[in-house]
A tleap script that builds the chain and sets N, CA, C and O, in Angstrom:
source leaprc.protein.ff14SB
mol = sequence {
  NMET GLU LYS THR LYS ILE TRP ILE SER TYR
  ASP LEU GLY ILE ASN GLY ASP TYR GLU SER
  LEU TYR THR TRP LEU ASP ASN HIE LYS ALA
  GLU GLU CYS GLY ASP SER VAL ALA VAL LEU
  LYS ASP TYR GLU PHE THR GLY ASP LEU LYS
  GLU TYR VAL THR ASN ASP LEU LYS GLY GLN
  VAL GLN LEU LYS LYS THR ASP ARG VAL TYR
  LEU PHE CYS THR ASN PRO LEU GLU ALA GLY
  PHE ILE ILE GLY GLY ARG LYS ARG ALA PRO
  TRP VAL GLY TYR SER MET GLU GLU ASN ASN
  GLN SER ASP CVAL
}
set mol.1.N position { 9.758 -12.977 -90.766 }
set mol.1.CA position { 10.839 -13.585 -90.002 }
set mol.1.C position { 10.290 -14.170 -88.705 }
set mol.1.O position { 9.389 -13.615 -88.076 }
set mol.2.N position { 10.863 -15.303 -88.331 }
set mol.2.CA position { 10.523 -15.924 -87.059 }
set mol.2.C position { 11.601 -15.574 -86.043 }
set mol.2.O position { 12.712 -15.192 -86.413 }
set mol.3.N position { 11.269 -15.706 -84.762 }
set mol.3.CA position { 12.242 -15.519 -83.686 }
set mol.3.C position { 12.268 -16.766 -82.820 }
set mol.3.O position { 11.236 -17.393 -82.581 }
set mol.4.N position { 13.452 -17.116 -82.358 }
set mol.4.CA position { 13.596 -18.248 -81.457 }
set mol.4.C position { 14.838 -18.053 -80.603 }
set mol.4.O position { 15.666 -17.183 -80.874 }
set mol.5.N position { 14.954 -18.869 -79.574 }
set mol.5.CA position { 16.142 -18.867 -78.716 }
set mol.5.C position { 17.036 -20.014 -79.159 }
set mol.5.O position { 16.579 -21.149 -79.292 }
set mol.6.N position { 18.337 -19.710 -79.391 }
set mol.6.CA position { 19.282 -20.756 -79.780 }
set mol.6.C position { 20.502 -20.696 -78.872 }
set mol.6.O position { 20.855 -19.649 -78.330 }
set mol.7.N position { 21.130 -21.851 -78.728 }
set mol.7.CA position { 22.413 -21.953 -78.027 }
set mol.7.C position { 23.413 -22.457 -79.046 }
set mol.7.O position { 23.101 -23.328 -79.859 }
set mol.8.N position { 24.631 -21.899 -79.000 }
set mol.8.CA position { 25.691 -22.431 -79.840 }
set mol.8.C position { 26.912 -22.710 -78.979 }
set mol.8.O position { 27.218 -21.988 -78.031 }
set mol.9.N position { 27.587 -23.769 -79.340 }
set mol.9.CA position { 28.869 -24.129 -78.749 }
set mol.9.C position { 29.870 -24.079 -79.893 }
set mol.9.O position { 29.616 -24.609 -80.975 }
set mol.10.N position { 31.002 -23.442 -79.651 }
set mol.10.CA position { 31.955 -23.245 -80.737 }
set mol.10.C position { 33.364 -23.631 -80.328 }
set mol.10.O position { 33.768 -23.466 -79.177 }
set mol.11.N position { 34.106 -24.152 -81.309 }
set mol.11.CA position { 35.505 -24.527 -81.141 }
set mol.11.C position { 36.210 -24.166 -82.438 }
set mol.11.O position { 36.124 -24.894 -83.427 }
set mol.12.N position { 36.911 -23.034 -82.425 }
set mol.12.CA position { 37.603 -22.569 -83.625 }
set mol.12.C position { 39.101 -22.814 -83.549 }
set mol.12.O position { 39.855 -22.330 -84.393 }
set mol.13.N position { 39.533 -23.560 -82.548 }
set mol.13.CA position { 40.946 -23.861 -82.417 }
set mol.13.C position { 41.762 -22.642 -82.002 }
set mol.13.O position { 41.211 -21.594 -81.667 }
set mol.14.N position { 43.070 -22.797 -82.029 }
set mol.14.CA position { 43.979 -21.751 -81.565 }
set mol.14.C position { 43.978 -20.534 -82.478 }
set mol.14.O position { 44.014 -19.400 -81.999 }
set mol.15.N position { 43.936 -20.755 -83.780 }
set mol.15.CA position { 44.036 -19.650 -84.733 }
set mol.15.C position { 42.702 -19.294 -85.372 }
set mol.15.O position { 42.669 -18.791 -86.495 }
set mol.16.N position { 41.602 -19.549 -84.672 }
set mol.16.CA position { 40.283 -19.285 -85.223 }
set mol.16.C position { 39.982 -17.797 -85.339 }
set mol.16.O position { 40.652 -16.960 -84.734 }
set mol.17.N position { 38.968 -17.490 -86.124 }
set mol.17.CA position { 38.527 -16.114 -86.346 }
set mol.17.C position { 37.571 -15.687 -85.225 }
set mol.17.O position { 36.400 -15.391 -85.459 }
set mol.18.N position { 38.110 -15.666 -84.006 }
set mol.18.CA position { 37.288 -15.334 -82.841 }
set mol.18.C position { 36.793 -13.894 -82.878 }
set mol.18.O position { 35.682 -13.615 -82.425 }
set mol.19.N position { 37.589 -12.981 -83.404 }
set mol.19.CA position { 37.168 -11.575 -83.447 }
set mol.19.C position { 35.866 -11.424 -84.241 }
set mol.19.O position { 34.946 -10.731 -83.807 }
set mol.20.N position { 35.799 -12.069 -85.391 }
set mol.20.CA position { 34.574 -12.005 -86.196 }
set mol.20.C position { 33.425 -12.748 -85.516 }
set mol.20.O position { 32.283 -12.289 -85.543 }
set mol.21.N position { 33.727 -13.893 -84.907 }
set mol.21.CA position { 32.686 -14.634 -84.195 }
set mol.21.C position { 32.140 -13.804 -83.037 }
set mol.21.O position { 30.926 -13.731 -82.843 }
set mol.22.N position { 33.025 -13.183 -82.273 }
set mol.22.CA position { 32.580 -12.366 -81.143 }
set mol.22.C position { 31.785 -11.158 -81.618 }
set mol.22.O position { 30.840 -10.744 -80.947 }
set mol.23.N position { 32.146 -10.586 -82.757 }
set mol.23.CA position { 31.363 -9.487 -83.335 }
set mol.23.C position { 29.971 -9.986 -83.696 }
set mol.23.O position { 28.978 -9.316 -83.415 }
set mol.24.N position { 29.893 -11.175 -84.323 }
set mol.24.CA position { 28.611 -11.770 -84.690 }
set mol.24.C position { 27.761 -12.000 -83.439 }
set mol.24.O position { 26.576 -11.670 -83.416 }
set mol.25.N position { 28.380 -12.571 -82.398 }
set mol.25.CA position { 27.655 -12.818 -81.151 }
set mol.25.C position { 27.172 -11.511 -80.521 }
set mol.25.O position { 26.032 -11.426 -80.062 }
set mol.26.N position { 28.032 -10.500 -80.497 }
set mol.26.CA position { 27.667 -9.209 -79.916 }
set mol.26.C position { 26.537 -8.551 -80.709 }
set mol.26.O position { 25.617 -7.980 -80.124 }
set mol.27.N position { 26.605 -8.629 -82.037 }
set mol.27.CA position { 25.541 -8.064 -82.875 }
set mol.27.C position { 24.190 -8.723 -82.618 }
set mol.27.O position { 23.143 -8.101 -82.795 }
set mol.28.N position { 24.221 -9.989 -82.199 }
set mol.28.CA position { 22.984 -10.725 -81.900 }
set mol.28.C position { 22.630 -10.671 -80.408 }
set mol.28.O position { 21.723 -11.369 -79.954 }
set mol.29.N position { 23.354 -9.838 -79.654 }
set mol.29.CA position { 23.114 -9.671 -78.215 }
set mol.29.C position { 23.166 -11.012 -77.464 }
set mol.29.O position { 22.354 -11.279 -76.578 }
set mol.30.N position { 24.137 -11.839 -77.842 }
set mol.30.CA position { 24.302 -13.144 -77.212 }
set mol.30.C position { 24.774 -12.976 -75.773 }
set mol.30.O position { 25.428 -11.993 -75.426 }
set mol.31.N position { 24.428 -13.955 -74.949 }
set mol.31.CA position { 24.874 -13.989 -73.562 }
set mol.31.C position { 25.768 -15.204 -73.362 }
set mol.31.O position { 25.525 -16.269 -73.929 }
set mol.32.N position { 26.798 -15.032 -72.556 }
set mol.32.CA position { 27.764 -16.075 -72.255 }
set mol.32.C position { 27.116 -17.157 -71.395 }
set mol.32.O position { 26.337 -16.853 -70.492 }
set mol.33.N position { 27.441 -18.418 -71.677 }
set mol.33.CA position { 26.895 -19.559 -70.925 }
set mol.33.C position { 27.993 -20.525 -70.521 }
set mol.33.O position { 27.736 -21.723 -70.398 }
set mol.34.N position { 29.202 -20.044 -70.311 }
set mol.34.CA position { 30.328 -20.911 -69.994 }
set mol.34.C position { 31.326 -20.864 -71.131 }
set mol.34.O position { 31.126 -20.161 -72.122 }
set mol.35.N position { 32.403 -21.618 -70.981 }
set mol.35.CA position { 33.443 -21.619 -72.003 }
set mol.35.C position { 32.889 -22.043 -73.363 }
set mol.35.O position { 32.384 -23.154 -73.523 }
set mol.36.N position { 32.991 -21.155 -74.317 }
set mol.36.CA position { 32.643 -21.429 -75.720 }
set mol.36.C position { 31.178 -21.800 -75.934 }
set mol.36.O position { 30.858 -22.546 -76.859 }
set mol.37.N position { 30.288 -21.288 -75.089 }
set mol.37.CA position { 28.856 -21.515 -75.245 }
set mol.37.C position { 28.138 -20.176 -75.086 }
set mol.37.O position { 28.456 -19.389 -74.195 }
set mol.38.N position { 27.165 -19.934 -75.966 }
set mol.38.CA position { 26.417 -18.679 -75.915 }
set mol.38.C position { 24.949 -18.948 -76.209 }
set mol.38.O position { 24.608 -19.898 -76.913 }
set mol.39.N position { 24.078 -18.093 -75.656 }
set mol.39.CA position { 22.659 -18.155 -75.965 }
set mol.39.C position { 22.275 -16.861 -76.677 }
set mol.39.O position { 22.685 -15.769 -76.282 }
set mol.40.N position { 21.486 -17.009 -77.726 }
set mol.40.CA position { 20.935 -15.885 -78.463 }
set mol.40.C position { 19.435 -15.965 -78.249 }
set mol.40.O position { 18.776 -16.835 -78.819 }
set mol.41.N position { 18.889 -15.082 -77.444 }
set mol.41.CA position { 17.507 -15.218 -76.973 }
set mol.41.C position { 16.451 -14.852 -78.007 }
set mol.41.O position { 15.341 -15.381 -77.947 }
set mol.42.N position { 16.751 -13.981 -78.935 }
set mol.42.CA position { 15.772 -13.554 -79.939 }
set mol.42.C position { 16.367 -13.630 -81.338 }
set mol.42.O position { 16.404 -12.632 -82.059 }
set mol.43.N position { 16.831 -14.814 -81.719 }
set mol.43.CA position { 17.452 -14.974 -83.026 }
set mol.43.C position { 16.381 -14.975 -84.111 }
set mol.43.O position { 15.439 -15.766 -84.062 }
set mol.44.N position { 16.532 -14.084 -85.091 }
set mol.44.CA position { 15.575 -13.984 -86.190 }
set mol.44.C position { 16.062 -14.807 -87.378 }
set mol.44.O position { 17.234 -14.742 -87.747 }
set mol.45.N position { 15.155 -15.583 -87.976 }
set mol.45.CA position { 15.506 -16.431 -89.112 }
set mol.45.C position { 14.286 -16.648 -89.997 }
set mol.45.O position { 13.149 -16.405 -89.592 }
set mol.46.N position { 14.548 -17.106 -91.201 }
set mol.46.CA position { 13.478 -17.539 -92.102 }
set mol.46.C position { 13.869 -18.904 -92.657 }
set mol.46.O position { 15.053 -19.195 -92.828 }
set mol.47.N position { 12.888 -19.728 -92.934 }
set mol.47.CA position { 13.154 -21.048 -93.517 }
set mol.47.C position { 13.741 -22.021 -92.522 }
set mol.47.O position { 13.372 -22.031 -91.347 }
set mol.48.N position { 14.661 -22.839 -93.003 }
set mol.48.CA position { 15.297 -23.868 -92.186 }
set mol.48.C position { 16.292 -23.230 -91.217 }
set mol.48.O position { 17.228 -22.557 -91.649 }
set mol.49.N position { 16.099 -23.432 -89.924 }
set mol.49.CA position { 16.920 -22.784 -88.900 }
set mol.49.C position { 18.398 -23.134 -89.035 }
set mol.49.O position { 19.245 -22.241 -89.060 }
set mol.50.N position { 18.715 -24.419 -89.122 }
set mol.50.CA position { 20.124 -24.833 -89.187 }
set mol.50.C position { 20.812 -24.230 -90.410 }
set mol.50.O position { 21.941 -23.749 -90.316 }
set mol.51.N position { 20.148 -24.257 -91.525 }
set mol.51.CA position { 20.714 -23.691 -92.756 }
set mol.51.C position { 20.889 -22.177 -92.619 }
set mol.51.O position { 21.899 -21.624 -93.054 }
set mol.52.N position { 19.914 -21.519 -92.020 }
set mol.52.CA position { 19.975 -20.063 -91.867 }
set mol.52.C position { 21.133 -19.655 -90.958 }
set mol.52.O position { 21.892 -18.746 -91.295 }
set mol.53.N position { 21.274 -20.321 -89.804 }
set mol.53.CA position { 22.358 -19.989 -88.876 }
set mol.53.C position { 23.713 -20.283 -89.527 }
set mol.53.O position { 24.649 -19.495 -89.395 }
set mol.54.N position { 23.816 -21.407 -90.223 }
set mol.54.CA position { 25.060 -21.766 -90.908 }
set mol.54.C position { 25.465 -20.680 -91.893 }
set mol.54.O position { 26.611 -20.231 -91.886 }
set mol.55.N position { 24.540 -20.259 -92.734 }
set mol.55.CA position { 24.839 -19.227 -93.727 }
set mol.55.C position { 25.131 -17.886 -93.071 }
set mol.55.O position { 25.990 -17.138 -93.539 }
set mol.56.N position { 24.422 -17.578 -91.994 }
set mol.56.CA position { 24.657 -16.337 -91.253 }
set mol.56.C position { 26.088 -16.306 -90.713 }
set mol.56.O position { 26.791 -15.305 -90.854 }
set mol.57.N position { 26.511 -17.404 -90.097 }
set mol.57.CA position { 27.875 -17.491 -89.575 }
set mol.57.C position { 28.913 -17.430 -90.692 }
set mol.57.O position { 29.884 -16.679 -90.601 }
set mol.58.N position { 28.709 -18.216 -91.741 }
set mol.58.CA position { 29.677 -18.254 -92.841 }
set mol.58.C position { 29.806 -16.905 -93.531 }
set mol.58.O position { 30.854 -16.600 -94.100 }
set mol.59.N position { 28.757 -16.096 -93.487 }
set mol.59.CA position { 28.805 -14.770 -94.083 }
set mol.59.C position { 29.587 -13.770 -93.252 }
set mol.59.O position { 29.966 -12.715 -93.760 }
set mol.60.N position { 29.838 -14.077 -91.982 }
set mol.60.CA position { 30.494 -13.139 -91.082 }
set mol.60.C position { 31.823 -13.628 -90.529 }
set mol.60.O position { 32.675 -12.821 -90.156 }
set mol.61.N position { 32.008 -14.946 -90.472 }
set mol.61.CA position { 33.184 -15.528 -89.806 }
set mol.61.C position { 33.958 -16.378 -90.808 }
set mol.61.O position { 33.368 -17.168 -91.544 }
set mol.62.N position { 35.275 -16.215 -90.833 }
set mol.62.CA position { 36.122 -17.053 -91.684 }
set mol.62.C position { 36.312 -18.398 -90.983 }
set mol.62.O position { 37.025 -18.491 -89.984 }
set mol.63.N position { 35.674 -19.425 -91.509 }
set mol.63.CA position { 35.703 -20.740 -90.879 }
set mol.63.C position { 36.621 -21.686 -91.649 }
set mol.63.O position { 36.629 -21.710 -92.880 }
set mol.64.N position { 37.393 -22.465 -90.891 }
set mol.64.CA position { 38.282 -23.473 -91.466 }
set mol.64.C position { 37.605 -24.843 -91.378 }
set mol.64.O position { 36.606 -25.007 -90.678 }
set mol.65.N position { 38.157 -25.817 -92.093 }
set mol.65.CA position { 37.541 -27.146 -92.087 }
set mol.65.C position { 37.643 -27.830 -90.726 }
set mol.65.O position { 36.911 -28.784 -90.464 }
set mol.66.N position { 38.535 -27.361 -89.856 }
set mol.66.CA position { 38.669 -27.953 -88.521 }
set mol.66.C position { 37.782 -27.262 -87.472 }
set mol.66.O position { 37.691 -27.737 -86.340 }
set mol.67.N position { 37.134 -26.157 -87.830 }
set mol.67.CA position { 36.268 -25.442 -86.893 }
set mol.67.C position { 34.982 -26.231 -86.664 }
set mol.67.O position { 34.521 -26.982 -87.524 }
set mol.68.N position { 34.421 -26.031 -85.470 }
set mol.68.CA position { 33.197 -26.743 -85.124 }
set mol.68.C position { 32.220 -25.798 -84.429 }
set mol.68.O position { 32.601 -25.024 -83.550 }
set mol.69.N position { 30.960 -25.876 -84.837 }
set mol.69.CA position { 29.893 -25.111 -84.187 }
set mol.69.C position { 28.702 -26.049 -84.027 }
set mol.69.O position { 28.248 -26.662 -84.994 }
set mol.70.N position { 28.201 -26.153 -82.800 }
set mol.70.CA position { 27.056 -27.008 -82.482 }
set mol.70.C position { 25.878 -26.106 -82.151 }
set mol.70.O position { 26.024 -25.158 -81.378 }
set mol.71.N position { 24.726 -26.384 -82.717 }
set mol.71.CA position { 23.512 -25.596 -82.513 }
set mol.71.C position { 22.488 -26.410 -81.739 }
set mol.71.O position { 22.300 -27.598 -82.001 }
set mol.72.N position { 21.822 -25.760 -80.776 }
set mol.72.CA position { 20.717 -26.384 -80.053 }
set mol.72.C position { 19.586 -25.384 -79.964 }
set mol.72.O position { 19.798 -24.215 -79.643 }
set mol.73.N position { 18.382 -25.852 -80.251 }
set mol.73.CA position { 17.188 -25.014 -80.172 }
set mol.73.C position { 16.010 -25.893 -79.781 }
set mol.73.O position { 15.934 -27.049 -80.198 }
set mol.74.N position { 15.089 -25.359 -78.985 }
set mol.74.CA position { 13.919 -26.142 -78.583 }
set mol.74.C position { 12.677 -25.822 -79.411 }
set mol.74.O position { 11.728 -26.606 -79.411 }
set mol.75.N position { 12.657 -24.690 -80.116 }
set mol.75.CA position { 11.481 -24.320 -80.900 }
set mol.75.C position { 11.897 -23.610 -82.174 }
set mol.75.O position { 12.077 -22.392 -82.153 }
set mol.76.N position { 12.057 -24.322 -83.284 }
set mol.76.CA position { 11.809 -25.742 -83.482 }
set mol.76.C position { 12.921 -26.589 -82.851 }
set mol.76.O position { 14.038 -26.111 -82.653 }
set mol.77.N position { 12.606 -27.837 -82.541 }
set mol.77.CA position { 13.585 -28.716 -81.922 }
set mol.77.C position { 14.672 -29.051 -82.939 }
set mol.77.O position { 14.424 -29.728 -83.937 }
set mol.78.N position { 15.863 -28.569 -82.669 }
set mol.78.CA position { 17.024 -28.772 -83.542 }
set mol.78.C position { 18.239 -28.977 -82.665 }
set mol.78.O position { 18.372 -28.311 -81.638 }
set mol.79.N position { 19.119 -29.869 -83.035 }
set mol.79.CA position { 20.387 -30.051 -82.330 }
set mol.79.C position { 21.346 -30.759 -83.266 }
set mol.79.O position { 20.987 -31.740 -83.916 }
set mol.80.N position { 22.549 -30.263 -83.327 }
set mol.80.CA position { 23.562 -30.917 -84.136 }
set mol.80.C position { 24.626 -29.949 -84.584 }
set mol.80.O position { 24.506 -28.735 -84.422 }
set mol.81.N position { 25.677 -30.517 -85.156 }
set mol.81.CA position { 26.756 -29.698 -85.679 }
set mol.81.C position { 26.289 -29.025 -86.967 }
set mol.81.O position { 25.762 -29.683 -87.864 }
set mol.82.N position { 26.487 -27.714 -87.052 }
set mol.82.CA position { 26.199 -27.005 -88.286 }
set mol.82.C position { 27.498 -26.675 -89.020 }
set mol.82.O position { 27.488 -26.391 -90.217 }
set mol.83.N position { 28.605 -26.714 -88.296 }
set mol.83.CA position { 29.942 -26.571 -88.865 }
set mol.83.C position { 30.781 -27.691 -88.235 }
set mol.83.O position { 30.793 -27.840 -87.013 }
set mol.84.N position { 31.470 -28.467 -89.050 }
set mol.84.CA position { 32.324 -29.529 -88.516 }
set mol.84.C position { 31.527 -30.695 -87.979 }
set mol.84.O position { 30.380 -30.911 -88.371 }
set mol.85.N position { 32.141 -31.451 -87.076 }
set mol.85.CA position { 31.475 -32.628 -86.537 }
set mol.85.C position { 32.111 -33.098 -85.247 }
set mol.85.O position { 33.026 -32.474 -84.709 }
set mol.86.N position { 31.602 -34.205 -84.773 }
set mol.86.CA position { 32.042 -34.770 -83.507 }
set mol.86.C position { 33.446 -35.337 -83.625 }
set mol.86.O position { 33.822 -35.860 -84.674 }
set mol.87.N position { 34.219 -35.236 -82.559 }
set mol.87.CA position { 35.541 -35.854 -82.508 }
set mol.87.C position { 35.636 -36.671 -81.226 }
set mol.87.O position { 34.734 -36.631 -80.388 }
set mol.88.N position { 36.718 -37.403 -81.076 }
set mol.88.CA position { 36.900 -38.261 -79.901 }
set mol.88.C position { 36.875 -37.401 -78.640 }
set mol.88.O position { 37.585 -36.400 -78.549 }
set mol.89.N position { 36.064 -37.793 -77.685 }
set mol.89.CA position { 35.921 -37.047 -76.436 }
set mol.89.C position { 37.157 -37.226 -75.555 }
set mol.89.O position { 37.734 -38.313 -75.530 }
set mol.90.N position { 37.575 -36.185 -74.831 }
set mol.90.CA position { 38.762 -36.292 -73.986 }
set mol.90.C position { 38.593 -37.266 -72.820 }
set mol.90.O position { 39.589 -37.682 -72.227 }
set mol.91.N position { 37.368 -37.636 -72.480 }
set mol.91.CA position { 37.145 -38.541 -71.347 }
set mol.91.C position { 37.097 -40.012 -71.761 }
set mol.91.O position { 36.974 -40.885 -70.901 }
set mol.92.N position { 37.191 -40.302 -73.050 }
set mol.92.CA position { 37.157 -41.693 -73.507 }
set mol.92.C position { 38.343 -42.446 -72.909 }
set mol.92.O position { 39.486 -42.002 -73.007 }
set mol.93.N position { 38.060 -43.583 -72.291 }
set mol.93.CA position { 39.096 -44.417 -71.705 }
set mol.93.C position { 39.224 -44.277 -70.196 }
set mol.93.O position { 40.005 -45.005 -69.584 }
set mol.94.N position { 38.484 -43.370 -69.580 }
set mol.94.CA position { 38.589 -43.175 -68.136 }
set mol.94.C position { 37.757 -44.173 -67.324 }
set mol.94.O position { 38.084 -44.442 -66.169 }
set mol.95.N position { 36.697 -44.721 -67.901 }
set mol.95.CA position { 35.870 -45.650 -67.132 }
set mol.95.C position { 36.511 -47.035 -67.119 }
set mol.95.O position { 37.246 -47.416 -68.030 }
set mol.96.N position { 36.207 -47.762 -66.064 }
set mol.96.CA position { 36.722 -49.122 -65.944 }
set mol.96.C position { 35.652 -50.062 -66.497 }
set mol.96.O position { 34.505 -50.049 -66.049 }
set mol.97.N position { 36.040 -50.866 -67.463 }
set mol.97.CA position { 35.117 -51.833 -68.026 }
set mol.97.C position { 35.296 -53.160 -67.322 }
set mol.97.O position { 36.413 -53.581 -67.021 }
set mol.98.N position { 34.171 -53.811 -67.067 }
set mol.98.CA position { 34.237 -55.117 -66.431 }
set mol.98.C position { 34.715 -56.130 -67.453 }
set mol.98.O position { 34.221 -56.177 -68.580 }
set mol.99.N position { 35.682 -56.940 -67.049 }
set mol.99.CA position { 36.194 -57.970 -67.932 }
set mol.99.C position { 36.006 -59.300 -67.214 }
set mol.99.O position { 36.721 -59.619 -66.264 }
set mol.100.N position { 35.044 -60.057 -67.682 }
set mol.100.CA position { 34.737 -61.337 -67.057 }
set mol.100.C position { 35.424 -62.508 -67.771 }
set mol.100.O position { 35.070 -63.666 -67.551 }
set mol.101.N position { 36.368 -62.213 -68.595 }
set mol.101.CA position { 37.065 -63.266 -69.323 }
set mol.101.C position { 38.338 -63.642 -68.584 }
set mol.101.O position { 38.991 -62.798 -67.970 }
set mol.102.N position { 38.677 -64.911 -68.651 }
set mol.102.CA position { 39.917 -65.403 -68.041 }
set mol.102.C position { 41.092 -65.091 -68.952 }
set mol.102.O position { 40.968 -65.145 -70.175 }
set mol.103.N position { 42.217 -64.770 -68.361 }
set mol.103.CA position { 43.418 -64.497 -69.131 }
set mol.103.C position { 44.189 -65.774 -69.474 }
set mol.103.O position { 45.189 -65.717 -70.190 }
set mol.104.N position { 43.734 -66.919 -68.973 }
set mol.104.CA position { 44.420 -68.185 -69.282 }
set mol.104.C position { 43.477 -69.165 -69.924 }
set mol.104.O position { 43.876 -70.282 -70.252 }
savepdb mol mol.pdb
quit
């Protein structure tokens, strides 16, 4: 087995299986890193990291199709959604775009 440090960001919605997720995090001695972000400093895995973490989570947490988990690791370099995917960001539309076109 290999060991590495991983960060996960999770969004299980209002009715998510947080109890099981928190048990999984506690069993891995995860540390809190802000709202819905945790670091696991000595995560043990074999083979492909993303696949291993995905299967580890799915084996312990009841995940719905709307749930999202993002994984980041520097050794090996990995980043991306392992459960779910990207959605429209809440800040989209706040910046002012320059419009150099005439309205007439």
